[in-house]
C-alpha positions in Angstrom: -55.5 62.5 59.4 -55.7 59.3 61.5 -53.3 60.8 64.0 -55.4 63.9 64.3 -58.5 61.8 65.1 -56.5 59.8 67.6 -55.4 63.0 69.4 -58.9 64.4 69.3 -60.1 61.2 71.0 -57.5 61.6 73.7 -58.5 65.2 74.2 -62.2 64.5 74.4 -61.8 61.8 77.1 -59.3 63.9 79.1 -61.5 64.3 82.1 -62.6 60.6 82.0 -60.9 57.8 83.8 -62.6 54.4 83.5 -62.1 50.8 82.3 -61.8 51.9 78.6 -59.7 55.0 78.8 -56.5 52.9 78.8 -57.6 51.1 75.7 -58.3 54.5 74.0 -54.7 55.6 74.9 -53.4 52.3 73.5 -55.3 52.7 70.3 -54.0 56.3 69.8 -50.5 55.1 70.5 -50.7 52.3 68.0 -52.1 54.8 65.5 -49.1 57.0 66.1 -46.7 54.1 65.6 -48.3 53.5 62.1 -48.2 57.2 61.2 -44.6 57.5 62.4 -43.5 54.6 60.3 -45.1 56.0 57.1 -43.8 59.5 57.7 -40.4 58.3 59.0 -41.0 60.6 62.0 -38.9 59.7 65.0 -40.7 62.1 67.4 -44.1 60.6 66.6 -42.7 57.1 67.1 -41.1 58.0 70.4 -44.3 59.7 71.7 -46.3 56.6 70.6 -44.0 54.3 72.6 -44.6 56.4 75.6 -48.3 56.3 75.0 -48.2 52.5 74.8 -46.5 52.4 78.2 -48.9 54.9 79.7 -51.9 52.9 78.4 -50.6 49.8 80.3 -50.1 51.7 83.5 -53.5 53.4 83.1 -55.3 50.1 82.8 -53.5 48.7 85.9 -53.9 51.8 88.0 -57.7 52.0 87.3 -58.1 48.4 88.5 -56.0 49.2 91.6 -58.2 52.2 92.4 -61.3 50.0 92.4 -59.9 48.1 95.4 -60.4 49.8 98.8 -57.5 49.9 101.3 -54.4 47.9 100.5 -50.7 48.5 101.1 -48.9 51.2 99.1 -46.0 48.8 98.8 -48.2 46.3 97.0 -49.4 49.0 94.6 -45.8 49.9 93.8 -45.0 46.2 93.4 -47.7 45.8 90.8 -46.5 48.8 88.9 -43.0 47.4 89.0 -44.3 44.2 87.6 -45.9 46.1 84.7 -42.5 47.9 84.1 -40.6 44.7 84.2 -43.1 42.9 81.9 -42.8 45.8 79.3 -39.0 45.7 79.6 -38.9 42.0 79.0 -41.2 42.2 76.0 -39.1 44.9 74.3 -35.9 43.0 75.1 -37.1 39.7 73.8 -38.4 41.4 70.7 -34.9 43.0 70.2 -33.3 39.6 70.7 -35.7 38.1 68.0 -34.8 40.8 65.6 -31.1 40.3 66.3 -31.4 36.6 65.7 -32.9 37.3 62.3 -30.2 39.9 61.4 -32.7 42.7 61.3 -31.4 46.1 62.6 -34.7 48.0 62.6 -38.5 47.6 62.9 -41.2 50.2 62.2 -38.7 53.1 62.1 -37.0 52.0 65.2 -33.4 50.8 65.3 -32.3 47.8 67.3 -30.5 50.1 69.7 -33.5 52.2 70.2 -35.7 49.2 71.0 -33.1 48.1 73.6 -32.9 51.6 75.1 -36.7 51.5 75.5 -36.4 48.2 77.3 -33.6 49.5 79.5 -35.8 52.5 80.4 -38.6 50.3 81.6 -36.1 48.2 83.5 -34.8 51.3 85.3 -38.3 52.4 86.1 -39.2 49.0 87.5 -36.0 49.0 89.6 -36.9 52.4 91.0 -40.4 51.3 91.8 -39.1 48.2 93.6 -36.8 50.3 95.7 -39.7 52.6 96.7 -41.8 49.5 97.5 -39.0 48.0 99.6 -38.8 51.2 101.6 -42.5 51.1 102.4 -42.5 47.3 103.0 -40.1 47.6 106.0 -42.7 49.8 107.8 -45.8 47.8 106.8 -45.3 44.3 105.6 -47.0 43.8 102.2 -49.1 40.9 101.0 -47.4 40.6 97.6 -44.0 39.7 99.2 -43.4 36.7 96.9 -44.3 38.7 93.8 -42.0 41.4 95.0 -39.0 39.0 95.4 -39.7 37.5 92.0 -39.8 40.9 90.3 -36.5 41.9 92.0 -34.8 38.7 90.8 -36.2 39.2 87.3 -34.8 42.7 87.1 -31.5 41.4 88.4 -31.4 38.6 85.8 -32.3 41.2 83.1 -29.2 43.2 84.0 -26.9 40.1 84.2 -28.1 38.9 80.8 -27.6 42.3 79.3 -24.0 42.2 80.6 -23.3 39.3 78.2 -24.9 40.9 75.2 -22.5 40.4 72.3 -23.8 43.6 70.7 -22.5 45.6 73.6 -19.0 46.5 72.4 -18.2 48.7 75.4 -16.6 46.4 78.1 -17.2 49.0 80.8 -20.9 49.1 80.0 -21.1 45.2 80.1 -19.3 45.2 83.4 -21.6 47.8 84.8 -24.6 45.7 83.9 -23.1 42.7 85.8 -22.3 44.8 88.9 -25.9 46.2 88.9 -27.4 42.8 88.6 -25.3 41.4 91.4 -26.1 44.3 93.6 -29.8 43.8 92.9 -29.5 40.2 94.0 -27.8 41.2 97.2 -30.5 43.9 97.9 -33.2 41.3 97.2 -31.6 38.9 99.7 -31.5 41.6 102.4 -35.1 42.6 101.5 -36.3 39.0 101.9 -34.6 38.8 105.3 -36.4 42.0 106.5 -39.9 40.9 105.4 -39.6 37.2 106.3 -38.6 37.0 110.0 -38.4 33.2 109.6 -35.1 33.6 107.8 -33.5 34.8 111.0 -32.6 31.2 111.7 -29.9 31.7 109.0 -28.4 34.8 110.7 -25.6 32.9 112.6 -24.5 31.3 109.3 -24.9 34.2 106.9 -21.1 34.9 106.6 -20.5 31.2 105.9 -23.2 31.1 103.3 -21.8 34.2 101.6 -18.4 32.6 101.5 -19.7 29.4 99.9 -21.7 31.4 97.3 -18.7 33.6 96.6 -16.4 30.6 96.1 -19.0 29.1 93.8 -19.1 32.3 91.8 -15.3 32.4 91.6 -15.1 28.9 90.2 -17.5 29.3 87.4 -15.9 29.8 83.9 -17.8 33.0 83.1 -15.8 33.8 80.0 -16.8 30.6 78.3 -20.4 31.5 79.2 -20.2 34.8 77.5 -19.3 37.2 80.4 -16.1 38.9 81.3 -14.4 37.5 84.4 -13.5 40.8 86.1 -16.9 41.9 87.5 -17.8 38.4 88.8 -14.4 37.9 90.4 -14.3 41.3 92.0 -17.8 40.8 93.4 -16.9 37.3 94.7 -13.7 38.6 96.3 -15.3 41.6 98.0 -18.6 40.4 99.3 -17.3 38.1 102.1 -15.2 40.9 103.6 -18.0 43.4 103.3 -20.4 41.0 105.0 -17.9 40.4 107.8 -17.5 44.1 108.4 -21.3 44.6 108.5 -21.8 41.8 111.0 -18.5 42.2 113.0 -20.3 42.9 116.3 -21.9 39.4 116.5 -19.7 37.4 114.2 -18.7 33.9 115.3 -15.3 32.3 115.7 -16.2 29.8 113.0 -17.4 32.5 110.5 -14.1 34.3 110.8 -12.2 31.1 110.2 -14.2 30.4 107.1 -13.6 33.9 105.8 -9.9 33.5 106.4 -10.0 30.1 104.6 -11.9 31.7 101.7 -9.2 34.4 101.1 -6.5 31.7 101.5 -8.2 29.8 98.7 -8.3 32.9 96.5 -4.6 33.4 97.1 -3.8 29.9 96.0 -6.0 30.2 92.9 -4.5 33.5 91.9 -1.0 32.6 93.0 -1.0 36.1 94.6 0.5 36.4 98.1 -1.3 39.7 98.8 -4.6 37.8 99.3 -3.0 36.0 102.2 -2.7 39.4 104.0 -6.5 39.5 104.1 -6.6 36.0 105.5 -4.2 37.1 108.3 -6.4 40.0 109.2 -9.4 37.7 109.7 -7.2 35.1 111.6 -6.3 38.0 113.9 -9.9 38.9 114.3 -10.7 35.3 115.0 -8.2 35.3 117.8 -9.7 38.5 119.3 -13.1 36.9 119.2 -11.8 33.8 120.9 -10.2 35.7 123.7 -13.1 38.1 124.0 -11.4 41.3 122.9 -14.1 42.3 120.5 -17.2 43.7 122.4 
């Protein structure tokens, strides 16, 4: 009966959209959570979780519509913030249950709660990608918030990569790769929207090599992660950055990249890494003699 009344309330306010409609949706969703728990109905519980998320977006979208003008990228950034916040709440709650050795809550398993968190993380990431695409055409006002959200989503993925409950190593590595790619994308995005960062352009390859070497030296396994994704990322990003910036790369930058791969060869005791160093030494010579346009 409570669920029927909740659904009737949603139906009667269907044509309305105001300050309170989001709260009505939230109330109906919470009612559905309670009913689903008593009836052990998974479908009701899942629909109620969707309703809770929709209520949050409904409340935020209504407030956004009250403001005239504005940049669409800012709107997507705010929605990404909501998605990231919901993902973080679910993930922290799952961590709390895990620390107390509880495997379920209100008819939801620990895995299902994590999947719900991951779904909102994915939605937030998609919204941020869309916002970044619009931001390159029309610089937004919420640039700092956008960068913070992007980093938060990246950190979420990296932390998920060390979850001891994730028994699949491939899945753990995938989370680390995604988190690192998001950090790189955030760095590129920051450079595009903040022209002041152009002062670092001549040194970007050197900075990447320093960061990559730092990543390579950290004992990730003792911190709970697998070494492989971190080492692969650290070993590949200097070369990729060099290839992307090859047209205006400096003599010093190529020398630093060659030294980086020489250091990797010494650490790994693997001579094949020195071949990469030789390639960049050759490129360095070509730059010096002006053979690269």
